[in-house]
N, C-alpha and C positions, 0 to 999 in steps of 0.2 A: 700378401698387399701391406702397405707399412699404413698404419692409419696413425697419423699424427693428433694430438691435440691439438685443442684451437687455436694455444698460446702458442707452441712451437716460432719458431722463428725458419725458415726455410728458403733459401738464396741459389738462385742457380749461377754457375762462373761460364759465362759466356762463350767462351772460349774455349777450343775443341782442349784435350789433355789425353800425353801420354795414356795409355790404358793399364802398359807396363807398371802403374805405381801402385801401391800398396798401402794400405793405412798412414802410416808414418811418410810416405812422398807427396803423399796429398793434404795431409795436415799441413805441412808444412811452404805446400803450395800456396792453403787456403790463406792463412795470414802472410805469406810473404808478397804474394801479390792479391792480394782480396782483402786481406788487413781485418782476417776473421779470427777469433779464438776456435777453432773445432773441440775445445773442450769446454765452450760459454752452451751447449745447450743445441744450438743450431744447427738444423741439418742445411748440406753444401750438396747442392745437386753436379753432379761432373758428366762431360760429354763428351765421346770419343770423336777421331775425325768418320768414323760410319755413326750415319743415322740412326742404325737402329742398337746402341749400347750405349745404355747408363749405368753409372755409380754413385750414391748415398754415403755420402761419410755422417755419422753424428757419434757422437758422445751422453752413453746409455747412465751415464754415473758410475759405471764400474767399467769402463773400458771404449774404447771406441770400437765402431761397429762398420763396414764395410760392406757396402748390400749394392749386386752388380745385376742387371737385369740386361737379356738381348731379347728385341719381340723376333718373331719368326717370320711373320707375312707381311711384316709394314711397317713402318719408321716413328721414331718418337717426330714432332714437330717441336721443334726449340726455335726459341729467341731471334733475332738476325744476329750475328757472328761479331764479336766488338769484343776490345778489354775488359777485362770488370766484372759487375755482377750483377743480378736483379733479384729482388723480391717477388716471391709468391706467395698467394694466398692458399691457406689447407685444398680449399677446392680444388684450383689449381695444380698444384701439386698432384694429385690424388689422377685428376684426368691426363694430367703430363706419362704419370708413371702407368695407368695402364693403356696409353698409347693414343689417347682422344689425343684432339687437338685444344689445348688446355684454352688456347685469345676465345673460343666461343664459349667460357664460362661466364656466367655473368652474375654479380652481385645483386644482394638483395636489392628488390623494388623499395623507392622508396615514398 
């Protein structure tokens, strides 16, 4: 499991991408289509056409890290497919990465 700090920014590319792309291809896609610099410390979450696969791209101050996960017995819960991206909180990201329904994660009560 990847445990981002509270301060890290997390974004989901809501449209599926070609999972043959590696570090450089996903970084270029993030910059060109999402307007995000993959070297800025943001975690960018990419989805495949199949709902059981996810890739994460992040900069750890020494290089680009690409993380790939395939769920064995269920699918990831994804936002509605559309162009662009959406932001996620740390708690929602952790739920998504574990294969849970991140939409059910509530913020702190006031």
